[in-house]
C-alpha positions as a LaTeX table, in Angstrom:
\begin{tabular}{lrrr}
\hline
Residue & $x$ (\AA) & $y$ (\AA) & $z$ (\AA) \\
\hline
Met1 & 166.05 & 60.29 & 166.02 \\
Ser2 & 164.28 & 63.40 & 167.26 \\
Thr3 & 161.38 & 65.42 & 165.92 \\
Asp4 & 160.92 & 69.16 & 166.21 \\
Ile5 & 157.46 & 69.27 & 167.75 \\
Asp6 & 157.54 & 73.02 & 168.35 \\
Lys7 & 158.05 & 73.81 & 164.62 \\
Lys8 & 154.91 & 75.39 & 163.09 \\
Pro9 & 153.48 & 74.10 & 159.84 \\
Ala10 & 154.15 & 76.12 & 156.68 \\
Glu11 & 150.51 & 77.09 & 156.31 \\
Asp12 & 150.57 & 78.74 & 159.73 \\
Thr13 & 153.35 & 81.08 & 158.69 \\
Pro14 & 151.93 & 84.62 & 158.59 \\
Pro15 & 151.91 & 86.24 & 155.14 \\
Pro16 & 154.37 & 88.97 & 154.46 \\
Pro17 & 153.22 & 92.45 & 155.41 \\
Gly18 & 151.14 & 94.16 & 152.68 \\
Gly19 & 149.90 & 90.93 & 151.04 \\
Pro20 & 150.75 & 89.71 & 147.54 \\
Glu21 & 151.51 & 92.33 & 144.94 \\
Ala22 & 148.70 & 92.90 & 142.44 \\
Ile23 & 149.38 & 91.94 & 138.83 \\
Lys24 & 149.45 & 94.97 & 136.55 \\
Ala25 & 147.94 & 93.90 & 133.22 \\
Ile26 & 149.00 & 96.11 & 130.34 \\
Pro27 & 146.61 & 95.86 & 127.36 \\
Val28 & 148.13 & 95.13 & 123.96 \\
Arg29 & 148.16 & 98.14 & 121.69 \\
His30 & 146.70 & 97.39 & 118.26 \\
Ile31 & 148.34 & 100.10 & 116.20 \\
Gly32 & 146.96 & 98.66 & 112.96 \\
Arg33 & 143.39 & 99.19 & 114.11 \\
Tyr34 & 143.98 & 102.87 & 114.77 \\
Ile35 & 145.68 & 103.35 & 111.42 \\
Thr36 & 142.85 & 101.54 & 109.61 \\
Ala37 & 140.22 & 103.64 & 111.40 \\
Val38 & 141.99 & 106.89 & 110.53 \\
Val39 & 142.35 & 105.88 & 106.87 \\
Ala40 & 138.66 & 104.86 & 106.66 \\
Ile41 & 137.50 & 108.14 & 108.22 \\
Ala42 & 139.76 & 110.12 & 105.89 \\
Leu43 & 138.38 & 108.33 & 102.82 \\
Phe44 & 134.81 & 108.87 & 103.97 \\
Ala45 & 135.48 & 112.55 & 104.58 \\
Ala46 & 137.06 & 112.85 & 101.11 \\
Ile47 & 133.98 & 111.30 & 99.48 \\
Val48 & 131.63 & 113.61 & 101.39 \\
Tyr49 & 133.76 & 116.61 & 100.44 \\
Ala50 & 133.81 & 115.59 & 96.77 \\
Phe51 & 130.01 & 115.29 & 96.66 \\
Ser52 & 129.60 & 118.61 & 98.46 \\
Gln53 & 131.46 & 120.34 & 95.63 \\
Gly54 & 128.96 & 119.16 & 93.00 \\
Lys55 & 125.97 & 121.15 & 91.86 \\
Ile56 & 123.44 & 118.74 & 93.33 \\
Asn57 & 119.95 & 119.94 & 94.14 \\
Trp58 & 119.49 & 118.07 & 97.42 \\
Asp59 & 116.03 & 119.61 & 97.93 \\
Ala60 & 114.74 & 117.71 & 94.89 \\
Ile61 & 115.28 & 114.34 & 96.61 \\
Pro62 & 112.68 & 114.77 & 99.40 \\
Glu63 & 110.44 & 116.65 & 96.97 \\
Tyr64 & 110.13 & 113.71 & 94.57 \\
Phe65 & 110.68 & 110.89 & 97.06 \\
Phe66 & 106.95 & 110.15 & 97.38 \\
Glu67 & 105.95 & 111.33 & 93.92 \\
Asp68 & 103.13 & 109.28 & 92.36 \\
Arg69 & 105.25 & 107.84 & 89.56 \\
Ile70 & 108.01 & 106.89 & 92.00 \\
Leu71 & 105.53 & 105.05 & 94.23 \\
Glu72 & 104.01 & 103.39 & 91.17 \\
Gly73 & 107.49 & 102.27 & 90.14 \\
Val74 & 108.09 & 100.84 & 93.61 \\
Gly75 & 104.86 & 98.85 & 93.35 \\
Gln76 & 105.77 & 97.53 & 89.88 \\
Thr77 & 109.23 & 96.57 & 91.13 \\
Leu78 & 107.78 & 94.61 & 94.05 \\
Leu79 & 105.20 & 92.94 & 91.80 \\
Leu80 & 107.84 & 91.95 & 89.26 \\
Thr81 & 110.10 & 90.64 & 92.02 \\
Ala82 & 107.35 & 88.50 & 93.56 \\
Val83 & 106.06 & 86.99 & 90.30 \\
Ser84 & 109.56 & 86.38 & 88.88 \\
Met85 & 110.65 & 84.66 & 92.09 \\
Ala86 & 107.50 & 82.52 & 92.04 \\
Ile87 & 108.35 & 81.39 & 88.50 \\
Gly88 & 111.95 & 80.83 & 89.52 \\
Ile89 & 111.09 & 78.78 & 92.62 \\
Val90 & 108.53 & 76.56 & 90.88 \\
Gly91 & 110.79 & 76.10 & 87.87 \\
Gly92 & 113.81 & 75.52 & 90.09 \\
Ile93 & 112.11 & 72.74 & 92.06 \\
Leu94 & 110.97 & 71.07 & 88.83 \\
Leu95 & 114.43 & 71.32 & 87.27 \\
Ala96 & 116.13 & 70.02 & 90.41 \\
Val97 & 113.88 & 66.95 & 90.46 \\
Met98 & 114.53 & 66.42 & 86.74 \\
Arg99 & 118.26 & 66.83 & 87.24 \\
Leu100 & 118.28 & 64.15 & 89.97 \\
Ser101 & 116.08 & 61.82 & 87.96 \\
Lys102 & 117.47 & 58.49 & 86.79 \\
Asn103 & 115.88 & 59.11 & 83.41 \\
Pro104 & 118.74 & 60.30 & 81.17 \\
Val105 & 116.40 & 62.31 & 78.91 \\
Thr106 & 114.87 & 64.46 & 81.64 \\
Ser107 & 118.22 & 64.79 & 83.40 \\
Ser108 & 119.90 & 65.96 & 80.19 \\
Ile109 & 117.14 & 68.49 & 79.46 \\
Ala110 & 117.47 & 69.97 & 82.93 \\
Trp111 & 121.27 & 70.09 & 82.62 \\
Phe112 & 121.05 & 71.90 & 79.25 \\
Tyr113 & 118.54 & 74.42 & 80.61 \\
Ile114 & 120.70 & 75.25 & 83.61 \\
Trp115 & 123.84 & 75.41 & 81.47 \\
Phe116 & 122.26 & 77.83 & 78.99 \\
Phe117 & 120.51 & 80.23 & 81.35 \\
Arg118 & 123.38 & 80.37 & 83.85 \\
Gly119 & 125.90 & 80.83 & 81.07 \\
Thr120 & 124.29 & 83.88 & 79.41 \\
Pro121 & 123.78 & 87.31 & 81.03 \\
Val122 & 120.24 & 88.12 & 82.10 \\
Leu123 & 120.39 & 91.44 & 80.22 \\
Val124 & 121.13 & 89.58 & 76.98 \\
Gln125 & 118.19 & 87.26 & 77.63 \\
Leu126 & 115.88 & 90.23 & 78.21 \\
Ile127 & 116.94 & 91.86 & 74.96 \\
Ile128 & 116.49 & 88.59 & 73.04 \\
Trp129 & 112.93 & 88.16 & 74.32 \\
Phe130 & 112.19 & 91.81 & 73.53 \\
Asn131 & 113.48 & 91.57 & 69.93 \\
Leu132 & 111.99 & 88.21 & 68.95 \\
Gly133 & 109.23 & 90.18 & 67.22 \\
Leu134 & 111.74 & 91.00 & 64.49 \\
Val135 & 111.82 & 87.34 & 63.41 \\
Phe136 & 108.35 & 86.16 & 64.54 \\
Glu137 & 105.41 & 88.09 & 63.13 \\
Phe138 & 102.78 & 85.90 & 64.78 \\
Ile139 & 102.64 & 83.48 & 67.67 \\
Asn140 & 100.59 & 80.47 & 66.69 \\
Met141 & 99.78 & 77.77 & 69.27 \\
Gly142 & 97.10 & 76.15 & 67.15 \\
Pro143 & 93.60 & 76.21 & 68.61 \\
Val144 & 94.91 & 77.39 & 71.97 \\
Tyr145 & 96.20 & 80.87 & 71.13 \\
Lys146 & 97.09 & 82.95 & 68.07 \\
Asp147 & 98.03 & 86.62 & 67.98 \\
Glu148 & 100.58 & 89.06 & 66.66 \\
Trp149 & 103.92 & 88.84 & 68.42 \\
Ala150 & 103.98 & 92.55 & 69.27 \\
Asp151 & 100.66 & 92.25 & 71.08 \\
Phe152 & 101.64 & 89.02 & 72.83 \\
Met153 & 105.14 & 89.91 & 74.03 \\
Thr154 & 104.36 & 92.93 & 76.21 \\
Pro155 & 107.14 & 94.60 & 78.26 \\
Phe156 & 105.75 & 92.98 & 81.42 \\
Leu157 & 105.78 & 89.50 & 79.88 \\
Thr158 & 109.26 & 90.13 & 78.52 \\
Ala159 & 110.48 & 91.07 & 81.99 \\
Leu160 & 108.81 & 88.02 & 83.55 \\
Leu161 & 110.30 & 85.58 & 81.05 \\
Gly162 & 113.75 & 87.14 & 81.19 \\
Leu163 & 113.95 & 87.25 & 84.98 \\
Gly164 & 111.84 & 84.23 & 85.92 \\
Leu165 & 113.41 & 81.72 & 83.54 \\
Asn166 & 116.90 & 82.90 & 84.44 \\
Glu167 & 116.15 & 82.64 & 88.15 \\
Ala168 & 114.82 & 79.10 & 87.70 \\
Ala169 & 118.30 & 77.98 & 86.64 \\
Tyr170 & 119.87 & 79.32 & 89.83 \\
Met171 & 117.06 & 78.04 & 92.05 \\
Ala172 & 117.48 & 74.60 & 90.47 \\
Glu173 & 121.01 & 74.37 & 91.83 \\
Ile174 & 119.91 & 75.62 & 95.25 \\
Cys175 & 117.07 & 73.09 & 95.39 \\
Arg176 & 119.33 & 70.30 & 94.15 \\
Ala177 & 121.81 & 71.05 & 96.94 \\
Gly178 & 118.98 & 70.96 & 99.48 \\
Leu179 & 117.67 & 67.64 & 98.19 \\
Leu180 & 121.13 & 66.09 & 98.24 \\
Ala181 & 121.61 & 67.27 & 101.85 \\
Val182 & 118.90 & 64.86 & 103.03 \\
Asp183 & 120.31 & 61.50 & 104.12 \\
Glu184 & 119.70 & 58.76 & 101.56 \\
Gly185 & 118.80 & 56.37 & 104.35 \\
Gln186 & 115.51 & 58.19 & 104.87 \\
Thr187 & 114.60 & 57.76 & 101.22 \\
Glu188 & 115.47 & 54.08 & 101.38 \\
Ala189 & 113.39 & 53.68 & 104.53 \\
Ala190 & 110.41 & 55.37 & 102.85 \\
His191 & 110.71 & 53.09 & 99.83 \\
Ala192 & 110.93 & 50.08 & 102.16 \\
Leu193 & 107.60 & 51.16 & 103.68 \\
Gly194 & 106.05 & 51.09 & 100.22 \\
Met195 & 105.99 & 54.86 & 99.54 \\
Ser196 & 106.30 & 55.93 & 95.91 \\
His197 & 109.11 & 58.16 & 94.70 \\
Ser198 & 106.85 & 61.21 & 94.34 \\
Lys199 & 105.28 & 60.72 & 97.78 \\
Thr200 & 108.75 & 60.30 & 99.30 \\
Leu201 & 109.79 & 63.63 & 97.80 \\
Arg202 & 106.65 & 65.43 & 98.99 \\
Arg203 & 106.50 & 64.06 & 102.54 \\
Ile204 & 110.08 & 63.13 & 103.47 \\
Val205 & 112.75 & 64.78 & 101.35 \\
Ile206 & 111.42 & 68.25 & 100.46 \\
Pro207 & 110.29 & 69.24 & 104.02 \\
Gln208 & 113.79 & 68.48 & 105.34 \\
Ala209 & 115.52 & 70.07 & 102.35 \\
Met210 & 113.72 & 73.36 & 103.04 \\
Arg211 & 116.15 & 74.03 & 105.91 \\
Val212 & 118.94 & 74.22 & 103.34 \\
Ile213 & 116.90 & 75.80 & 100.54 \\
Val214 & 115.18 & 78.69 & 102.35 \\
Pro215 & 118.18 & 80.80 & 103.51 \\
Pro216 & 119.83 & 81.16 & 100.06 \\
Thr217 & 116.39 & 81.69 & 98.55 \\
Gly218 & 116.00 & 84.79 & 100.72 \\
Asn219 & 119.26 & 86.05 & 99.31 \\
Glu220 & 117.98 & 85.38 & 95.77 \\
Val221 & 114.87 & 87.47 & 96.49 \\
Ile222 & 117.05 & 90.42 & 97.48 \\
Asn223 & 119.17 & 89.94 & 94.37 \\
Met224 & 116.05 & 89.72 & 92.20 \\
Leu225 & 114.78 & 93.03 & 93.58 \\
Lys226 & 117.94 & 94.75 & 92.37 \\
Thr227 & 118.02 & 92.85 & 89.07 \\
Thr228 & 114.60 & 94.24 & 88.16 \\
Ser229 & 116.34 & 97.51 & 87.34 \\
Leu230 & 117.57 & 95.86 & 84.12 \\
Val231 & 114.06 & 95.65 & 82.68 \\
Ser232 & 114.12 & 99.39 & 82.05 \\
Thr233 & 115.94 & 98.47 & 78.82 \\
Val234 & 112.85 & 96.63 & 77.53 \\
Gln235 & 110.48 & 99.58 & 78.08 \\
Phe236 & 108.97 & 98.31 & 81.32 \\
Tyr237 & 108.18 & 101.16 & 83.68 \\
Glu238 & 109.45 & 100.15 & 87.09 \\
Leu239 & 111.28 & 102.21 & 89.71 \\
Leu240 & 114.42 & 103.03 & 87.75 \\
Arg241 & 112.63 & 103.79 & 84.49 \\
Asn242 & 110.15 & 106.12 & 86.17 \\
Ala243 & 112.94 & 107.86 & 88.07 \\
Gln244 & 114.86 & 108.39 & 84.82 \\
Asp245 & 111.80 & 109.85 & 83.10 \\
Ile246 & 111.18 & 112.25 & 85.99 \\
Gly247 & 114.83 & 113.24 & 85.92 \\
Gln248 & 114.64 & 114.13 & 82.22 \\
Thr249 & 111.52 & 116.27 & 82.60 \\
Ser250 & 112.52 & 117.93 & 85.89 \\
Gly251 & 116.12 & 118.66 & 84.95 \\
Ala252 & 117.44 & 116.69 & 87.92 \\
Pro253 & 118.57 & 113.34 & 86.47 \\
Val254 & 121.25 & 112.62 & 89.08 \\
Glu255 & 118.97 & 113.54 & 91.95 \\
Met256 & 116.30 & 111.12 & 90.67 \\
Leu257 & 118.90 & 108.36 & 90.52 \\
Phe258 & 119.63 & 109.09 & 94.19 \\
Val259 & 115.88 & 108.74 & 94.87 \\
Ala260 & 115.80 & 105.37 & 93.12 \\
Ala261 & 118.92 & 104.21 & 94.96 \\
Ser262 & 117.38 & 105.24 & 98.29 \\
Trp263 & 114.23 & 103.24 & 97.57 \\
Tyr264 & 116.29 & 100.19 & 96.60 \\
Leu265 & 118.20 & 100.50 & 99.88 \\
Ile266 & 114.97 & 100.70 & 101.88 \\
Leu267 & 113.41 & 97.70 & 100.14 \\
Thr268 & 116.51 & 95.53 & 100.37 \\
Ser269 & 116.91 & 96.44 & 104.05 \\
Val270 & 113.34 & 95.33 & 104.79 \\
Leu271 & 113.90 & 92.09 & 102.89 \\
Ser272 & 117.19 & 91.53 & 104.73 \\
Val273 & 115.38 & 91.76 & 108.07 \\
Gly274 & 112.80 & 89.29 & 106.82 \\
Gln275 & 115.56 & 86.95 & 105.63 \\
Tyr276 & 117.20 & 87.10 & 109.07 \\
Tyr277 & 114.01 & 86.07 & 110.87 \\
Leu278 & 113.36 & 83.37 & 108.28 \\
Glu279 & 116.83 & 81.89 & 108.79 \\
Arg280 & 116.31 & 82.13 & 112.54 \\
Tyr281 & 113.03 & 80.23 & 112.20 \\
Tyr282 & 114.59 & 77.40 & 110.21 \\
Ala283 & 117.56 & 77.25 & 112.58 \\
Arg284 & 115.30 & 75.67 & 115.18 \\
Gly285 & 116.34 & 72.11 & 115.79 \\
Ser286 & 119.78 & 72.55 & 114.24 \\
Ser287 & 121.18 & 75.12 & 116.69 \\
Arg288 & 121.15 & 74.80 & 120.48 \\
Ser289 & 120.56 & 78.51 & 120.93 \\
Leu290 & 118.91 & 80.75 & 118.36 \\
Pro291 & 120.72 & 83.94 & 117.36 \\
Pro292 & 119.27 & 87.00 & 119.14 \\
Thr293 & 116.93 & 89.30 & 117.30 \\
Val294 & 117.60 & 93.00 & 116.88 \\
Phe295 & 115.30 & 93.90 & 119.77 \\
Gln296 & 116.92 & 91.28 & 122.00 \\
Lys297 & 120.36 & 92.74 & 121.23 \\
Ile298 & 119.14 & 96.25 & 122.08 \\
Lys299 & 117.55 & 95.00 & 125.32 \\
Ala300 & 120.74 & 93.16 & 126.31 \\
Asn301 & 122.87 & 96.27 & 125.69 \\
Val302 & 120.50 & 98.47 & 127.69 \\
Leu303 & 120.50 & 96.05 & 130.62 \\
Ser304 & 124.30 & 95.79 & 130.56 \\
Leu305 & 124.58 & 99.58 & 130.70 \\
Ser306 & 122.06 & 99.87 & 133.52 \\
Asn307 & 123.77 & 97.14 & 135.55 \\
Arg308 & 127.22 & 98.68 & 135.19 \\
Pro309 & 128.64 & 100.06 & 138.46 \\
Ala310 & 128.85 & 103.79 & 138.97 \\
Gly311 & 132.66 & 103.66 & 138.96 \\
Gly312 & 132.62 & 102.72 & 135.27 \\
Ala313 & 134.27 & 99.31 & 135.52 \\
Ala314 & 131.99 & 96.38 & 134.73 \\
\hline
\end{tabular}
């Protein structure tokens, strides 16, 4: 048996001249994306062209954008949004606790409230509150308060009751979901330590439930801001009502609606940014890495562009 000592190992074999051939990667062509982009651009251009054909006085929009009545309407809209949401949040927490109560009476009352106010349109509720003066001449609370219904039920109070009580029904379900998201073992442990049910809710359950409650609550605030436009039907002068009145006196009703829509867009955009940072704040502890802020995204994009080689390929 002989061995070929002079034979070179395979790894010592010189590579073929020219080296290995480079792989030519051909990117996949997404024809559907191009078609969708073309269709979207065409539709946008058609909408712009259609609006350009109308007799719209575009100069009236910047002229009245900061008009005193418009700014007053913006302030009333923000005030109504804040107070209505405060009523809705407080009422929602109370209803959620009642709904989860083991007392069948309080649980049934909360269920009926939520069923009624979620099942009827908020516009109908506003109109009902506004027209109760047709069947109630006076409001009599005994020694506490007594007055004529027309003087008691002002447009502002009508708007607060219609929006706030309706929002409480929706916030009740949000709060109930947040309370149920807390592990029951923590409640049992608190009771084992001798804590009462109310103290357990205040110190153990509700602080942890806020992580689930706060993000959808921010969305409800944005929705409430837009819903305030309905109170123009009950003679409350907020943004939309003031814009409509200016449109009737100035002869530019459509332009004033554009002004109102622009203000709603600005306000909802500001609230959306606030909601994003609020969700980011409550994401601490539940996410390993927080989502980047707008400024962090801009900084990252600028750094990636500055670090890109001169040849163009990253």
